[in-house]
N, C-alpha and C positions, 0 to 999 in steps of 0.2 A: 456224644456231646455236641458235635458239630451240627447234627440234624436238629437238635433242640434249639441252638442259637439261630439256625436258618429259619426255623418255623416261627421263632419270636420276631425276627426281622420281617417276615412276610405278614405276620399278624399286625405288627406296628403299622405297616404301610396300608393294610386293608382296613384297620380300625381308625385311621386318621380321618377326620371330618373333611368333607369336600369344601373347597373354598366357595364363597358366594359367587354367583354368576356375574355380578356387576364388578367384581374386583379387577378382572383383566382390563375392562374398559377404563376404569379409574387409573390404573397403573399406566396404560398407554397414553391417556390424556395428560397425566402429570409429566411423563417423559417428553411429550410433545410441547407442553408448556415450558419446560426447562430448556429445551432446544430453541424454542422461540425467543426466550429471554436471552440466551447465549448469543444468538445471531443478531438480535437487536443491540446488545452491548457491543458486539464487533462492528456493527454499522456505525454506531455513535462514535466509537474510538477511531475508526477509519475516517469518519467525517471531520472529527476534531484534528486529527493528524494531517489530513488533506488541507484544512484551513491554515494550519500552522506552516505547512510546507509551501503553500501559495504565498503566504506573507513573507516567508524566507526567500522565495524566488523573486518577489518584487524588490525586496531589500538588496538581493544580490545583483539584480539588473541595474539598480540605481548605483550601487557601489562599483560595478564593472564600468558603467558609463563614466562615472567620475574619475576612476583610475585611468581609463583610456584617454581622457582629455588631459589629465595632469602628466601622464607619462610621455605625451607627444606622439602617441600612436596614430591619432587622427591626423596630425600634421603630416606625418610620413605617408599615410594612406591617401590623403587628399592630393598628393602629387599625381596619382593615376588619373584623377579627374581634371586637374588644372593643366598639367604639362605631361601628357601621355608619352610623347617621344623621349623626353628626358627620363621619365620613369623606366621606360623599356631599355634605354641606353645604359642606365645604371641599375639594372634589375638586381644584380647580385648584391650590391651594397645596400640597396633599398630594402631588399627582402631580409637581410641581416639586421638592419635597423628596425624593421617591423617586428621581427622575432624578439629582439633585445628590448624593445619598448613595451611589449605586451605584458600586462600585469597578470602573472601566472596564478597567484593566490586568489585574486578576485575571479579569474576565469574558472578555476577549479571549484570555488564556492558556487558560482553560477551553474556549472554543469551538475554539481551534486544536488543543488536545490531543484533543478529541473528534473533530475532523476527521481527525487523523492515525490515530486508532484505526480509524475507518471506512475510511480509505484503505488502510492496511496489512492490515486484516482482509479487505477485498474482494480485494486482490492475492493474499493467501495462499489464499483460497478458489478464485480463478481458476487459480492455479498448481497447486493440488492437483487441480482438475478436469482440467487439461491432462494431468497425470500419469495420472490414472485413464482418461481418454479414449484416450490413446496406449498404455495398458497397459504402462507402463514397469516395473511390478512383476514382470512375467513375465521370467524370466531367459532369455537367448538363448544 
């Protein structure tokens, strides 16, 4: 019985019609088209996220500057420019005043937004490089 089922299997594979010769090229073109669409979507998403993160970085710079002025950080820091000998003589107290008056939340928001700009910028450059390397701009 096993010989009979094996012969049926071999007959099924031998009796199957051959696929058309153009089918492989169509399948490969459709796969390439889908990959191209996927990478273009990734580029658009990275571009939008980069624009949003640049906007957030600009807002964080403005917020940090405002907070530095209101907290008195610039007043303490300007002592190094106006009266350097006094600043050096009282360096310990002045450094503690600088640390205490630094707006930590605005500083953290600034660092995070700069990190996002760098992250999405490098992603966008890498994805654009992948498009250029794979020559997706050439129409098939």
